[in-house]
C-alpha positions as CSV (number, residue, x, y, z in Angstrom):
1,M,106.0,111.1,88.7
2,L,106.6,107.3,88.5
3,K,108.7,106.1,85.6
4,R,109.4,102.6,84.5
5,A,112.3,100.9,82.6
6,S,113.3,97.4,81.7
7,S,115.7,95.5,83.9
8,T,118.5,96.0,81.3
9,V,118.1,99.7,81.5
10,A,118.1,99.5,85.3
11,V,121.7,98.5,85.4
12,L,122.7,101.5,83.3
13,A,120.5,103.8,85.3
14,F,122.2,102.8,88.6
15,A,125.6,103.1,87.0
16,V,125.2,106.5,85.4
17,A,122.8,108.4,87.6
18,P,125.3,109.5,90.3
19,L,127.7,110.8,87.6
20,A,125.0,112.8,85.9
21,V,124.3,115.0,89.0
22,A,126.5,117.9,90.0
23,T,126.9,117.4,93.8
24,P,126.7,120.6,95.8
25,A,129.9,121.7,97.6
26,S,128.9,120.4,101.0
27,A,127.3,117.1,101.8
28,S,127.1,117.6,105.5
29,H,123.8,119.5,105.5
30,T,121.7,116.8,103.9
31,T,121.2,113.3,105.4
32,I,118.6,110.6,104.5
33,T,117.5,109.3,107.8
34,G,114.8,106.8,106.7
35,A,113.2,105.1,103.7
36,S,110.4,102.6,103.4
37,V,107.6,101.2,101.2
38,S,104.3,101.0,103.0
39,N,102.7,97.6,103.5
40,F,104.7,96.0,100.7
41,V,102.4,93.0,100.3
42,Y,100.6,91.8,97.2
43,G,97.6,89.4,97.0
44,T,95.6,88.4,94.0
45,Q,94.2,91.8,93.0
46,S,94.8,93.1,89.4
47,S,97.0,96.0,90.7
48,R,98.1,97.8,93.8
49,T,99.7,101.2,94.6
50,F,102.4,101.4,97.3
51,T,103.7,104.6,99.0
52,V,107.4,105.3,99.2
53,T,108.4,107.5,102.1
54,V,111.8,109.1,102.6
55,K,112.9,111.2,105.6
56,V,115.6,113.7,104.9
57,D,117.4,116.0,107.4
58,T,118.1,119.0,105.2
59,E,118.4,122.8,105.6
60,S,115.8,123.6,102.9
61,P,113.3,120.8,102.2
62,E,111.4,123.0,99.8
63,E,114.5,123.3,97.7
64,T,115.5,119.6,98.0
65,D,115.0,117.1,95.2
66,V,114.5,113.5,96.3
67,S,114.2,110.5,94.0
68,F,114.1,106.7,94.4
69,S,114.5,103.4,92.6
70,L,113.0,100.1,93.6
71,E,114.5,96.9,92.2
72,P,113.9,93.2,92.9
73,A,116.8,90.9,93.7
74,N,115.4,88.5,91.2
75,P,116.2,90.0,87.7
76,K,113.5,87.9,86.1
77,C,110.8,89.4,88.3
78,V,109.8,92.8,87.1
79,M,110.9,96.0,85.5
80,F,112.5,98.2,88.1
81,E,110.6,101.3,89.3
82,Y,111.9,104.7,89.8
83,G,110.7,108.3,90.2
84,D,110.7,111.6,92.0
85,L,109.3,112.1,95.5
86,R,107.2,115.1,96.6
87,W,107.9,117.1,99.7
88,T,104.8,116.7,101.9
89,S,105.6,118.2,105.3
90,G,108.5,118.7,107.7
91,R,111.3,116.4,106.5
92,T,109.1,113.9,104.7
93,F,109.0,113.2,101.0
94,T,106.5,110.7,99.4
95,G,105.7,109.1,96.1
96,R,103.8,106.2,94.7
97,V,104.6,102.9,92.9
98,L,102.0,101.0,90.9
99,L,102.5,97.2,90.5
100,T,100.2,95.0,88.4
101,Q,99.9,91.2,87.9
102,S,101.7,91.5,84.6
103,D,104.7,93.1,86.4
104,L,105.4,89.9,88.4
105,Y,107.0,88.0,85.5
106,D,108.5,85.3,87.7
107,G,105.4,84.7,89.8
108,N,106.0,83.5,93.4
109,A,109.8,84.0,92.9
110,C,109.2,87.7,93.0
111,A,108.6,87.6,96.8
112,G,111.6,88.4,99.0
113,D,114.3,91.1,99.0
114,W,114.0,94.2,96.9
115,K,116.5,97.1,96.9
116,L,115.2,100.6,97.7
117,E,117.7,103.3,96.7
118,T,117.2,107.0,97.3
119,N,119.1,110.2,96.8
120,A,118.5,113.7,98.0
121,I,120.0,117.0,96.6
122,D,119.6,120.3,98.4
123,F,119.8,123.1,95.8
124,S,119.7,125.9,98.3
125,A,122.7,128.0,99.3
126,A,123.4,125.6,102.2
127,G,123.8,122.8,99.6
128,G,124.1,119.1,100.4
129,Y,123.8,115.6,98.9
130,D,123.2,112.2,100.3
131,D,122.2,108.7,99.0
132,D,121.0,105.6,100.7
133,A,120.4,101.9,99.9
134,R,118.4,99.4,101.9
135,I,116.5,96.2,101.6
136,V,112.7,96.0,101.8
137,R,110.7,92.8,101.8
138,F,108.0,92.2,99.2
139,K,105.6,89.6,100.6
140,R,102.8,87.4,99.4
141,Q,99.4,88.1,101.2
142,S,98.1,85.4,103.6
143,R,94.6,85.1,104.9
144,I,92.7,82.9,107.4
145,V,89.2,82.0,106.3
146,N,86.3,79.7,107.3
147,H,86.9,80.5,111.0
148,N,84.3,78.8,113.2
149,A,84.0,78.0,116.9
150,S,81.2,75.7,118.1
151,P,78.9,74.7,119.7
152,E,77.3,78.0,120.4
153,P,76.4,78.4,123.3
154,V,78.5,75.9,125.3
155,K,77.9,74.6,128.8
156,P,80.4,75.8,131.5
157,G,83.5,73.7,131.2
158,G,82.3,72.3,127.9
159,T,84.6,71.6,124.9
160,V,84.7,74.1,122.0
161,R,86.2,73.1,118.6
162,V,87.8,76.0,116.8
163,T,88.6,75.6,113.1
164,A,89.8,77.7,110.1
165,D,91.9,77.5,106.9
166,L,95.2,79.2,106.3
167,Q,95.8,80.4,102.7
168,R,98.4,82.3,100.8
169,A,98.3,84.2,97.5
170,N,99.8,82.3,94.6
171,W,101.4,84.7,92.1
172,N,101.6,82.0,89.4
173,T,97.8,81.7,89.2
174,F,96.7,84.8,91.2
175,K,94.4,82.7,93.3
176,Y,94.6,81.8,97.0
177,G,95.9,78.3,97.9
178,A,96.5,76.2,101.0
179,L,99.4,77.1,103.2
180,G,100.4,74.0,105.1
181,G,103.0,73.2,107.8
182,R,102.9,76.7,109.4
183,S,102.4,77.5,113.0
184,T,99.4,79.6,113.8
185,T,98.3,80.8,117.3
186,L,94.8,80.5,118.6
187,Q,93.8,83.3,120.9
188,F,90.9,83.8,123.3
189,K,89.4,87.0,124.8
190,R,86.9,86.7,127.6
191,T,84.2,89.3,127.7
192,G,85.7,92.6,128.9
193,G,89.3,91.2,128.7
194,S,92.2,91.1,126.2
195,Y,93.4,88.4,123.8
196,A,95.7,85.8,125.1
197,K,97.3,82.8,123.5
198,I,95.6,79.4,124.1
199,K,97.7,77.1,122.0
200,T,99.8,77.0,118.8
201,V,98.6,74.7,115.9
202,T,100.5,73.7,112.7
203,S,98.3,73.9,109.6
204,S,97.7,70.6,107.7
205,S,98.8,70.0,104.1
206,T,95.5,71.5,103.1
207,G,96.0,74.5,105.3
208,H,93.4,73.4,107.8
209,L,93.6,74.5,111.5
210,S,91.8,72.8,114.3
211,A,91.9,73.0,118.1
212,S,89.7,71.8,121.0
213,V,89.5,73.8,124.2
214,Q,87.5,73.8,127.4
215,Q,85.6,77.0,127.9
216,S,84.3,78.3,131.3
217,R,83.5,81.9,130.5
218,S,81.9,83.7,127.5
219,G,84.4,85.1,125.0
220,C,85.8,85.3,121.5
221,Y,88.3,83.3,119.5
222,R,90.7,84.4,116.7
223,W,93.7,82.9,114.8
224,V,96.9,84.8,114.3
225,F,99.5,83.8,111.7
226,P,102.9,85.5,112.3
227,G,104.1,85.3,108.6
228,F,107.7,84.9,107.5
229,S,110.3,86.3,105.1
230,T,108.2,86.0,101.9
231,T,104.7,85.8,103.4
232,A,102.8,88.5,105.3
233,S,101.1,88.0,108.7
234,S,97.3,87.8,109.0
235,T,94.6,87.5,111.6
236,S,91.2,85.8,111.2
237,A,87.8,87.2,111.8
238,V,86.5,86.9,115.4
239,D,84.0,84.2,116.4
240,C,82.4,84.4,119.9
241,V,80.9,81.7,122.0
242,A,78.6,82.3,125.0
243,V,78.7,80.1,128.1
244,G,75.3,79.3,129.5
């Protein structure tokens, strides 16, 4: 079950928790092989639940306790999260973390590196203990809206103008705002084909994207934004133009 504590308590928890556990005699039978937070991206919603998944190589998963803590690098951001994980199947343990708007005390500065720490204790006769720490990226949601390709239809070899607006969640206001100065790729897929890059466009200061292309075959357009360290990737809706 998820528990929550203030950032002050977090320092104490990380310092004392390892001493409070009696480690089994052998640590060689238990190894944490992976840990992640699913789709660790937040937009403008009031709250969002994330799944923490930990993979543990252990002799007796049904007798192994696994726990986690999740803490932002920015101490002003949020109360750190911690809790126990449930064995689901095989060597997989999962749990959930709920974040709300009120948790993101420092707004946009909460995006970036967070530390995910996990530990596993096998209480079977085989025994074993392991802990792990790794960095996960917490990102602001992006989106591409107002996508339009025109005219529809177009004459063979005619010029099509494709436009859209690139936006990103602002955690200071919890509204979407323009994301300017970012490279975004325009892709085209002819009928029955696959998407391929046509050109890369840099969004304006207002987040606007615009490109003109000559089209000889019917097909569909979309924009793809690759994202970066603090902002998630996104793909626009599809707009198709027939040639005729």
